[in-house]
N, C-alpha and C positions, 0 to 999 in steps of 0.2 A: 504494500500499500504506499502510496506517495506521501511524503511528509505534509504536502499541502492539504490532502484530504483528512489528515489527522488533526490539522490545525483548525479546521473550520467547524469542528463539533467536538467540544471538550467538556467533560463533566467530572466533578469530584463530589462524592457523597460520603459522609461519615455517619454511622449509626449502629444500632443494635440488630443483630440477626434475630429474626422472630419466626422463622419457619425452617422446615427441613428442605433439602434439595429435591427438586422434582424434575425428572427428565423432560427436555424440551424437543431436541432433535439431534441428528448426527450429520456431520459433513466430512467426507473423506476419512471416515473411521474415528473422527473426533467428536465425542459427546458433549452436548451443551445442556446446562441445567439452570433452572430458575430458583431463586431464593429471595425472600422479602427482607428488606432492611427498614427499620423504623428510624426515621431521621427527625431529630428535634427542630422545631422552629424557635425563633426568639420568644414567641408567645408560648403558652403552655401546650399548644397543639403539636402534632407530629404528622409527618408525611410517611406513608408506606410506599417505598420505592422498589419495584421489582428489578432484580439484577439477573442478567444472563451471563453465566460464567462457564468457561471451558473446564472439563475434567483435568486438563493438563495444568491448570493453575492451582487447584486445591483438591484435597481428598473429599469427594462429594458424599462418601459413605459415613462421614463423621457428623456428630451433632454439635453445631456451633451456636445453638440458641443462647442469647444472653451475652454473647461476646461482641465487643466493639470492633467494627471493620471499616477500613478506609478503602474505597473502590474508585479507580480512575478509568475512564473510557469514553464512550460516545452514547448519545441518546438516540436510539434507533426505532424504526417503525416497520411493521409489515402488515399486510392485509390478511386477515383470517376470514375464511369463507364460513358463514353461518347461515345455512339454508340458501336462500336466493340473494342474500345480502353479503357485503364485505364489511368487516369491522376493523378499524385501525387499532393495532395493538402496539404499545410502547413499552420499552424497557431500556435500562442502561446496560450496554454491551461492555463488559469489563475487560480491560487490557492489563491492568495491574491492581494488585490488592495487598493489604497488609493488615494484621491484627494489631490493635493498640491496647496497651495496659490501662492507660487512663486518658481522658480527653476532657478539656474544660472550655476551649474557645468555640462557643456555639455560633459565632459569627461566620465560621468557615466550614460549617457542616454540609453545605449544599450550594454548589456553584456551577454555573453552566455558561458556555460562550457558544453562540452559533453564528455562522456567517453563510447566509443563504438568500433565497429569492422569495418574494410574495407570490404565492401561486393561486390565491383566491382573494377576491375583494374583501378588505377588512369590514367587519361588522361592528359599528359603533352604536353604543346605546347608553342610557342612564338608568341607574337604579331608582326605585321609588324615593329614595332619600337624596337623589341628585348626584350620586357618585358616577363619574364617567368610566366607561369600560370600552375596550376595543378587543375583539377576537381576531387573531391572525393565524393563517396557516403558512408555514415557511418550508420550502423545499431546500434541503441541504444536500449537496452532491456527495456521492460516495464513488469509489473507483468502479470500473467496468460498467459505466453508464447507469448505475443505480442512484436512487435518491431516497432520503428519509424525509417523511412529511410530519412536521412537529407543530402541534397547536400551541399557540402562545397567547397570553392574556396581558394587556397593558392597562394601567389605571391612570386617572387624572390627566396631568399634562401630557404624559406619554401616550395616553389613549387618543387625546385630541391630535397630537402629532402623527400617530399611526393611522388615523382615519382618512388621511389624504394620500396614503401610499397607493401606488398603482400596481397592478399585476405585472410581474416581471422586474420590479425594482429590487435592487440588492439591498439587503438590510443585515446589520450586525446587532446581535442582541446579547446582553448580559443579564443573568437572573438566577432563578432557582427552579428546580423541578418540584412540582407539587402534585399531590393526589387529592381527589375530590369525590365524595360519594354522591351518587344521584340515583334516582328511581327510574327505570326504563319500563314503559308500558308495553306489554307483550300482546295484550288483547283487551277485550271489554272488561274482563274481571281480573286478568293476570298482570302482574308487574314483578320486577325483581330489582334488588339493589345492585348497582355496579360501581366500579371505580374508574374515574377518568384521570388521565395524567396530562399535564401541560406545563409549560414554562411560564412562571410569573416573572414578568419583565421589570427589572430595575433601572436599566439604561439601554438606549437604542440609538442607532445611527443608520440613516438611509443614504446609500451612496449611488454609484452608477447603475444604470439599468442593465439588464441582461442583454448580451449581444445575440 
């Protein structure tokens, strides 16, 4: 993978392992597993971030629950087929990890940088209390012609700024990965709780358009 494609999508998360490893898929004989990390916010809340980890990085048969883990990698997406629809599934693809004995600096638990392109017109709205929000979908290039599609959410002044972005504009985003529970209606009487993942934007820059 080229260094350029590693630089345009960088994530670091630090938190507590709260699940066992679950097999995801295999590529050329290398198994990949999912595990959940509980990452503290500065408020009393936490985000539950799914990590995708190669069996070559860690012994996936062990129980690491309760241990503090630092993971570095990329925020990636893929489309999962569910019946007749596709669902965007997001996780942190881990390149490096280490266990930590103690950790106190909670300002550094969750950081992401993305350099990509607006691939859908931003949705700007206001909450009933007047708070401004903009929803963005960013395409971040990967090697071999692939891209990751990352939902981002901007607030206040950033939301106003983002509302004018055009499809194809290049944008750089700094923020944090967050999880959010919502209820998905499946039918007249059926619904289920799901978790959405997105990037909460703290800073953004819009640059040259895509060529």
